[in-house]
N, C-alpha and C positions, 0 to 999 in steps of 0.2 A: 503492500500500499506506498504509495506517494505521499507524505506528510509535508511536501516542501511548498505547498499551496496554499496552503492553512490561512495566510495573510490574505490572501487574495479569495478565499472563502469568506473570511471576515466582512470584507470590505463587500461583496456580494450581499451577504445578510442585512448587512447596514443599508445599503441603496435599498433594499427592497422591505426591509421591514423597521427599520430605526426611524427614519425620516427625520433626521436630527434638525433643529432647529438651527439657524443660520445665525444665531447670537451664539449659540455652542461652539461653533468654529470659529469665530471670531475673538472668542474667549481663550480658546487654546492660542488662537496666532499671538494674542496678546500677551499671554503666560511665556509663550517663548521671546516676546522682544523683552519682556520684563528679567528673563534668566532665571524664570522656576524650574526647576527639574520636570521632566514629563512622568510624571506618577499618577497623572490623572488615569480615573478607570476608562476603559475605551468607550464607544458611544454604544454596541451592543449591551457592554456590561452597564453602563448607566441606566440606556431600558431597562435592564432587568429588574434593578433597584426601584426603580419608578414602577415597574408591573407588581411587585413584590408590595410596595409599600402600599399601592391598590386592591392587591389580593389582602394583605392582613387588614386591611380597613383602618390603616395608622392615622393618627390626628397629629402626634407628638413623636417627632424623632429627634436622635442626638446623633449627630456626628462627630468623630475624635478624627480630626486631620481635616482642615478645610483645603490647604494648599490656594489655590487661584479661584475655589469655588463654583469647577467645573459640574463634580457629583452633588452638591450642595442644590443646586439649581434644577438636577433631575429629581432628585429628593421633593423639592418644592413645588414642581409642576406635576407633581401625583396627590400632593396633599388636598384637603377640602378648604374651601375659602377661609374657616378660621383653623386651618391645621396651622403647623409650627413647626421650624426645623430649627435646633438651637446645634451651633457647629464652631468647634473649639481651635483655637489654631496658634501655637507657639508661636511662630516666626511674625516678627513684627512687618516685615516686608511683604510675606506671604496674606497678610491681615489687610493690608493695606492696597493690595491688588485685588483681593478677592471681594474688599469694599467698595472699590470703584466699580467691580461687575455686574454688585448688586444694585447700587445707586439708582441707574436708571430702569431697573428692570422691572416690569410690572409684576413679579412675585417678591418682590423686596419686603411686601410687609408681613409676608410668614417666616421672614428670615431673621435671626437675632445670631452675629457672630460676638464670641467672646475672644478676648485676646490674650494669651498668659501659657504658663505651662500646665497642660491637661489634667494630670492629676490633682494639681492646687484647684483648679476650675469644678472638677469633679466632687471632688470633698467639699466643697463652696456648697454646691448642688444639694449634695445630700443634707448637710450641716441645715440648711434651709429648706428642709423637707419637700423638697421642689416636686411637681406631679409625676409619678412615672411615665416612661414613655413606653410606647408601643413598639418600636425599633430602632435599634442602636447598630452604627455601622462605625467599626475600628479600623481605622487606616490612617496611622498615623506612625511614629517611631517603634519599630517591631520590637526594642530593646524593652519596651515598657509593656507591651501585650497584656502580660499576666496580672500585674498591677489595674491596668485599666479594664480586664474582665471582671475582676475583683470589685471596683469601684462601679461599674456600670449596672454592674446585678443589684446592685444598691439603690438603683434607678429604675428599673425594671420590676415587673409585675406578672404573674402565671400569664402566657401567653404572647410574653415579650420575644422578637426575634432577636438574635444578634449574631450580626456579620463580621467576621473578620478578612480582611482582604489580606493579599500576597503571602498566602503560606507555603509556596511548592516553592520558592527561590530557585528556579530554574532544577527543581530536583536536589537541590543542597540539604532540603530538611531532613534529608535520611543520615546527613552526616552529624553524627552525635559530637566529634571531634571536631567540626569546624568552629576555627578563630573567628569566625563572622559574628560579631552580637547579634545582629539581627536574626540569624538562623537559629541560636541560642533562643534568642526572645519568643521567635515562632514553635519552636520545639518546646518552651516551658508552656506555652498558651495550650500547645495541643495536649499536651499532658493533664493541663488545669481542665481543659475540657472534656478529656475522658474519663477523670474521676471525680469531676464535680457531681453531686448528689441533684441540683437544682437545675442541668441542663440535657437537653436532648441532643447530640449533634451528628453532622456528617461534615465533610470536606468533598469538593469538587476541584477536580483539576481543569484548565482551562489552555487553550491555545486559540491563537489571533494576534490582531495587531498588536496586540503588548507583548509577545512571545509567548513562553511557556511557565504558566504561573497556576493559582488557585485560590479559591477561597474557603471558608468554615460556614455552616449556618446552624444557628441552635434555637432552640425554643427553649423557653423557660418554663419550666414546669413546678416548682416553688421557690419562694426566695428567702434567703437568710436574713434569722432574726438580728436585729439589731436593738 
């Protein structure tokens, strides 16, 4: 089986099924101009996240890792009129670029961007007894994935969906001796998913415009006592 054309297949599906908003293409071009890393989800993954938001009838989404706001806008597009996405970004530059992208967007009223270290922000949301989220997307520094999962569970409820992105690392996730902190962060995250009494989880490998990667998807079936 010839796998060399998987990027072309992804483009075909994107052209036929995703119907990406032109403003999202402009956003990615602007990210490039601003020197942001090309770590955004692909268009087909963005559409998948939007569909999942609708399937779950989610009204509150938490995103850990904003970058330039590409996935944020996919989520926002799927939320009901009164829906809200809270997105967390550590980098001041990334936050500035994302705010510029949100500023004149008709979905801006659904988006709250909080700048700062995600672990601190998550703890602050917990301390404030923030209303639980229906869907949580973990897509930031992989070294802290386990911490983000632990804190996210305290902001979840039974039925919340938790997605962890970029968990395959081009297959390096199998390397228990990897010197890469991101790989070790993902391995710790996978271990926590597998041993948590509160989560029912699986992982899917993906190929496409972003190369070889994958994501985890978990359903919260109970919440920790705090």
